[in-house]
C-alpha positions, 0 to 999 in steps of 0.5 A: 510475499514469502519469496520476494524476487527483484525480477517479479517486483516483489523485492525492491532495492531503492538507492538513496537519491535515485530512482530504482528500475521499478520506479521506487524512489528514496529521498532524504527528508529535509528537517527544519533548521534548528529542529532536533531529531528525537533520539539523537542523530537520524536520517529521515527517508521518504519512500515513494512507490510507483502507481503500479506497485503491488499492493500489500505488506512490505518489510523494510530493511536498511542497508548502509555502506561506509568506508568501514564496510556494509551493514544491513539492519535486520527486519523489524516488524515495526518497520513494516508498512502496507501499500494500497492503491491511491485514489488521490494520486493522478497517476494511479489507476484508481484516481478520483478527481472529485473530492465528492467522489473520494468522500462518497466512495473511499472515506464514507464509513456508512451507507445504504445497500439495496437487496432483493429482486428486480420486482421487490427491492429493499434497502438498509443502512450498512456499516462498511467498516473498512477502517476497522482493525483487522479488515486490511489484513483480512482483505490481503488474506483473501488474495493470499487464499485465492493464490493471487500472485504478488507480482499481479497485485499492482493491477486494481482490475485483477485484484477486484476480480479476485476479491469478487470471485471470493466473496 
């Protein structure tokens, strides 16, 4: 969010090789022996978020410390990433064990919707479009527009209630 705070879980400090107080980890990613890193010397880091981390857009900055001093890389929009609920992660509240459920409810691009009254129900094809450009940003905009606190966005029940109320 616009005012990240460590105490609210919206500003995360992750020491390399350790687990932060909020459950995030940053580990050096192993490179295959003999493989060259594109662009010369580099360090690949794998970030892991806890299952209850707030969803949304994260800005990434790296701070390095050496004997010569400390350096903080400036924010670069190309390093931003979106964190979402993860139905493939057994520890996540939205976990789905069955592959068939994942295919039907998460990965399916099209389906049928039903409308009408109890006595007169109709159906039609529907393109969900959840993977189309701009859809993720629009969903996060709904949360922002409603004023949902960033620190509460790790709770899928609360997020779904806010979205339901707005739609």
